[in-house]
N, C-alpha and C positions, 0 to 999 in steps of 0.2 A: 712786212709780213707776207703772208700768202697772197693776199688781194694784190698788193703791189707787183709782185713777182709776176702773177697771171697778167695784170694790166700791161706791165712791161714786156712780156713775151708776145702779147697780142699787138701791142704798138710796133714791136720790131718785126711782125709778120711771122713769128715762130709759133704757128698755131699749134703744131705736134707738141711744142714745149708747154704750151698752155694746158692741152688735154694731160700731158705728163705730170705736170704740177698738180693739177685736180686730183688725179688718180693716185699719185704717190702720197699725198696727205691723208687719203684714206687708209693706206696701208701702214703708214708709220706708227710707231708706238705712241707717238704724242699726238695721235689723231684727235681732233677736237670737234666741238659742236660747230665752231666757226668754219672748219674745212668742209663739213657737210652742208652748211648754210652756203658756202661759196659754190658748191656743185649744184645746189638747188637753184641758186640764182643763175647760174650758167645753163641750165638745162634747155631753156628755150633756144639757145643758139649752139648747142653741142652738134646737130647736123652740119651747121654752117663752119664750125671748127673743124669737123671730120672732112668735109668736102674740100675746105682749104688745104688742110694736112694731104689729103688724097692727091690734089693738085700739085703739090710740092713733091710728093714721091713720084707722080707720073713724070715729072720733070727730071727727077734724079736717076730713075731707073733707066736701063738700056731699052732701046726699040724692041718691042714685042717680048720683052721679058716677062716670064710666067712666075707667079707667086701662088703659093698655097692659100686657100681663103683664111686659114687659122693665123698665117703669118700676117695678112693684111688686116684681120681683125684685131691682132695684137698691136699693129701700128696705128690703128684708129681708135684704140682703147675701147673695143666693143666688149661686153662682159662675156667670159668664157663660156657661161651656159647658152649663149645664143651665136657664138661666133661665126662659123661657117655659113650658116643660112643668111645672117643678117649682113656679113661681108660681102657676100655675092650679090644680094638684093640691093645694097647700098651702092656697089661699084656698077652694077648694070643700069641702076637708075641714073648714074653720073655719065652713062654713055660708054662706059669700059666694056670690053668684051671678055667673055669667058670661054676658054677653050680647053677641053679635057680636064674639067673641074678645077681649073686654075684661072687666076684673073690675069689678063694681059695688059702690060703698061704700054703706053705710047703706040696703041694699035688703032685708036679711034680718038677724035676729039672729044674732050670733056663737055658735059652739058650742066646746066644749072638744075639744081634739085627740086623743081617745081613740083613734079608729079610724086616724088617720093614721100610716103608716109611711114616712118619706122615705127615699130611696134613701141609704144610708149613705155611699155615695161622694160625695154632696154636701157631706157634713160633712168628708170627708177633703180635698175640694177647698179648703175654707174653712180648715182647720187647716194644711194643707201647701202650698197653692197649686197652680195649674194645672201648674207645671213639675215638680213632684214626685209626681204621681199619674198612673199609666198602666194603662189598662184595669181600673181599680177596685183596683189594687195601689199601695202606697206605694213608691216607689224608695228604695233603701238610701243614696243620696247626701244 
């Protein structure tokens, strides 16, 4: 099932695919409590998966290619309600440059995310969905 596909994607260093699998399960009509449990279990390493995905994209895009923060947020599976601000914060903490409100790829070497502290509600939105997170609190439903 889902857990094996996620494990396989990580083993094959397809970190963006692992994020996609986690997020797709949430949006599928057969979304299950198990899918939500997978997202919760993966929450501590979401930043690492996003950083590894960003590293992959940084290699794939052209030198100094500019992307809108919303597009980078989509690629990193940041929740839509936080996307621009969090995408810029995440990328700058990884050593990427921002020019004219766009994120530049292959413009500077990437750094580890030691100093980056993502707003934990972003991971709550990823794990539980926009409908179940209210003012930073997870609804009981």
